[in-house]
N, C-alpha and C positions, 0 to 999 in steps of 0.2 A: 396677247390674245388668249390668255389662259382661262378667263372667266366668261367665255362666250358660249352661247348656245348654238350648236351647229345642227342643221337638219338636212335630211336627204330628200330628194325628189320623191313624190308619191309614185313616180314611174320607175324608181330604182328596181333593178332585177333582184332576184333571190340571192345572188352571190354578194350583194352589197357594194359592188364596184360602181361607184357613182361619184358625182361631185356633191359637196355639202355647201350649204349656204348659211351665213350668219347675218341676220338683219337687225340684231339688237345692239349694233355698234353705233357710237356717236357719229352720225354724218357719213357713214360709209357702209357698204355691203361687202362682206368678205366671201370669197369662193375658194375652196380647196379640194384636193383629191382625197376621197375617203380611204384610199389604200395607203396614203402617206400623210396621216394627220399632222405630223410634225414638219412636213415639208413646206414649200412656199405657199403663200396666200395671195391671191389676186384681190385687189380692191377696186371698187366702183363707187361713183356717186350714186345716190338713190335715183337720180333722174336718168342716168346712164343705164342702171339695172332695169328700171321700168321700161325704158326703150327697148332693151334687149329682150325682155320677157314678152313684150307685146309683139315684137318682130318674130320671135320664135313661135308664138302661138298663131300668128297670122300664117306663117309658112307651114305649120303643122295642119292647119285647116285646109290648105290647098291640096294636101295629099290624101 
């Protein structure tokens, strides 16, 4: 995954400690810790990622 474009959340704080997401992969979404870019990468199907994002936004709107 060396030719992947990683992006941070727009809600990332100024310290840069956040997760990074790669959505330009063939059939998967990658997730990694910005503090450890050479560390492990979690992968999700696009459908699972969409479900997670929707659930997170729904929970956020309740608070």
